[in-house]
N, C-alpha and C positions, 0 to 999 in steps of 0.2 A: 458910442452913446452910453452914458452912465445909466445905472439901473433906476435911479430916481427920475431922470429925464424920460427914460423909456416908459416908466409907469405913468407920468404925467401926460405924455403924448398919447397913450392908448386910452387912458382913463378919461381924459377930457374930451375924446372924440365921441363919447356916448352922450346921449340926451338925458339919461336918468341913471341913478345909481341903484335904483330898486327895480330889478328885472323880473317881476312877477306878472303873470297874465291878468287881464281885466277880470277874468272869472275868479282868480285867486285873491284879488284885493276887493272883490265886491262885498258890500256890507249886507250879507245875507243873514237870516235869522240865526243860523248855526254860528257864523263868524261873530255876531254880536255877543255870543256867550263867552268868547275868548276874552279873558281878563288878565291884564298884565300883573295885577296885584296877586292874583291866584297863582300865576307862574312864579312870582317872587316868593310866595309862601311855599311853593313846591321845592325850591332850591334853598330856602332858608335865608333869603336876602332881606334885611331889615334896614338898609341904609337909605339915603336920599337918592333919587334918580331924576332930578330936574336938570342935570347937566350931562350931556353926552361927551364925557371925557375919558381919558385912558384909564384912570384909576377905577372908575365905575365899571368900565368894560372888563378890566382884568378881574375885578371882584366877581361879577356874575359869571364870567367865563369859568373860573375856578370852582365856584359853587355848583355850576351845572355839572361839571365832570365829577364832583364829589357826591352828588345826590341823584343823578339820573344815569343809569347804566347804559353802556353800549351793549346791545343785545339783539339777537335774532330769534328769540324764543317763539315768536308768533308762528314762524315757518314750521316749527316742530310741535305746534299745538293745533294744526289744522286751520290756522288763520292766515290772512294775507296782509302783507305790508302794503302801504299806499302812499301817494304823494299828495293826497288831499289834506290840506293844512288843518281843516276843522276836525277831521278824524284823528290826525296825529296829536292835536292838542288834547282831545278827549282821552286818548290812550296814555300819553305821557303825564299830563297835568292832572286830569280828573281820576284816572284809574291807576295812577302811581306806577307806571311802567317805564321802561326805557325804550330804546329803539336803535336802528342802525343809522348810518350817516344821512341818508335822504330824509329821515324822520327828525333826528336831533338837530341837524344843521339847518333844515328847512324851518323847524320851529324857532331856532335861534335867529334866523333872518327876520321872522316876524317880530321877535323881541327887539332886534336892532331897529327896525322901522318904528315900532311903537315908542321907543325911547328917543327917537330923533337922530339916530346915527346915519351917516351917509355910507352906504354899503353897496356892494355888488356881489351877486351870487355867481360863483365860478364852478367849473367842472375840472376834475383832476384825474390823471391816469395813474393807477396804483402800480407799483413796481412788483414784478413777479420774480421771486427768488429762484423759482424753477427754470423760468425761461431766460433769466438774467437780462430782462428788459421790461419796459413798461407795457402794460396792456393797451390794446389799440383804441379803446373806447373810454369815455369819461364814465367812471363808475363811483366816484367819490365826490360828494358835494361839499364845498367849502364856501366861506364868505370873506370878502375883502372889505375892510373898513377904513375910512379915511378920517383921521382926527388931526386937526390943526394943520392940514396939508401933508401929513405923513401917512403912508399906507401901512396897514397891518393885516395879517392873515389870522382869522379865527377858525377853529376847528374843534368842536366839543364832542366829536364822535368818531375818533380813530380807535380808541380802546387800548387796552393792556399797556405794554411797556412804552409804546411810541405815542401815548396820549399827551399832548401838550396841556399844561395847566393854564397858561396865560397866552394872550395874543402874541404873535411874532412880528416884529418890525421887518418890513421888506427892504432889507439892505443886503445886497449880495455879498456872501462870504463872511458875514458877521457871526461869530459864535454867540449863541443866546442861551445862557445857562438857566435851566429849570430843574426842579427836583428829580424828574425822570432822567435827565441827562442834558447834553448840549445839543440844541437844535441849530440847524444851519440852512439858510436859503441860498441857492446859487442861481445865477442868471447868465445865460450865454447869448443874450440878445434876442432869442427866439422864444425861449420858455423858461420858467422857474423850476427848480427842482429842490424839494425838501428832504434833508437827511438828518440823521440823529446819531450822535456818538453816545453810547451807553457804557455800562460797567459789566464786569464779568459776573455771571450768576454763580452763587455758591449754594448748592442744593443741600438742604438739611438732611434729607433721607436719601442714602446712597442707592436705594432701590429705584429712585426716579432720576438718577444722574444722567442716564442716556435717553431720557424721554424726548420724543420728537416735538414736544410742545415747548421745550426750552431753546430759546434763541441764543446761540453761542456767539453770534456776530457782535462785534463792538460797534462797527459802523453800519448803519442801516439806511438804505435809500428807501424813502417812504412813497413819494409820488411826485408827479410833474404836472404843471398847469400853465396855461397862458392866461391873459387878461380878458379873454373873450367872455362877455356877459352871458349867462345861461338862465333860461327860465326853468321852472320846476319840471315841466313836461319833457325837457331835454333828457331827463334821467328815467323816463317812464319805461322804455323798452329794456334798458339795461336792469332796471329794478325788477322787472318781470322775469328776466332771464336768470338773475342771481338767486331767485327764490323758487325756480322751477327746474333749472338745468341739472341733470344728474351729476355733472362735473363741477358744479358750483361748491366752493368751500363752505358756503352758508347752508347748503342743503346737506352736505356731508358732516358737518359739525354744528352742534348747538353751542352757542357762545353767550356768556354774560360776564361783563367786566365792569369794574367800578373802581375809580381812584379813591384812595384813602389818605388821611393826613400824613401817613408814613410810607405810602407806596401804592399798591393796588391789589385787588383780589380778582380772581377769575374762576369761573366754572366752565369748563369746556368738556362736553360730554359728561362723564361721571367724575372727572378729575378736578378737584378744587385746589386752588393755589393762593397762597398768601405771600405777597412779595414785599419785603421791607427794604427801602432804599438805604444805602450806607455809603454816601459819597466820600465821607472822610477816610474810609479804608478802601475805597474804589471797588466795591462789590455790592451786589443786591442779594439779599438772603431769600432763598426760595424754599417755602414749606409746602409740600404737595401731599395730597392724600386722596384715595378713592372713596366716593360716597355711594352707599347702596341706594337703590331706587326708593326704598321706603323713607329715606331721609332727604331726598332731593327738595321736596317742596318746602320743608321746614328750613333747609339751608338758604334757599332763595329768599325766603321771608326774613330770616335773621340776618343774613350777610349782605343782601342786596335790596332789602325792602320791596321785593317783588312778590306779588300774589297773582297766580295765574287762574283764570276761570276755567279754561278747557284743559283736557288731559295732555300733559307734557311728555314727549318721548325723547329722551336724551339721545344725541348721536355724537359719535367720535370716529367716523370712518377715516381712512387714510386720505389725507389732503395736505397740501403745503400751507400750513398755518401754525404759527407758533407765537408764543407770548413775547 
């Protein structure tokens, strides 16, 4: 069975492409304050949005990752991440914050619905470089969008070097070149796997050449997923675990990452990195430096446009996480 036929078979068996619970789509007073134009202002989108086409989707996808950070700073500010869409909206749009996948991609699913796109929320299992296998539970929320009968994957919240800038067409084995590298979806008839081929990192300061934050792998397996639709509450237990378990990388490390027109930047613990993509010479320039506590808040404001309300305690304990 071809990948396109497999997609159509599984996709058409569902009754709806929007799998949010009745509570999540209720027109409550808090939800009524959610304004698509306010979201567009947050990401800097000024174009027309009366047509749910690929060009518009690609534009807002890129603008989202350029303006809204992938970050878990709430965990390290004594706050709690949630899957309540109205709270996520207030945090990301009104309070000018970022979020992790269950926040950014859940908000993006609302954007897709408001703009008239046909979409399905999916769950994916992230690949563990330590275990050399996928984690057993869905911990990463993504969205599948159908445009003119063609399926695409959107993901505005993976962060760092594996953050896609544009939607990926669901064609198994097709190399899809983007500024961060070449993304590739593979299908074995049972599941889809996303991988990325990147470039060799060239570290500017030799003192950081052996940093555990630098990913030396050229080929990176990111996550796998099936086409089973998922409601937001499917991720509730995992979300709780990821922000409370002492073994969670999100508890062990504070992370803030934002894509830029020339690459991306990241603050992991006290280590700030500016990465410049250089595809012509097949390397990415990595500029790293340590930031003292007294300069952390200013750096978050200047480099990520993030202002924290509560006291932030950076963390960078040993964990299998790299850029």
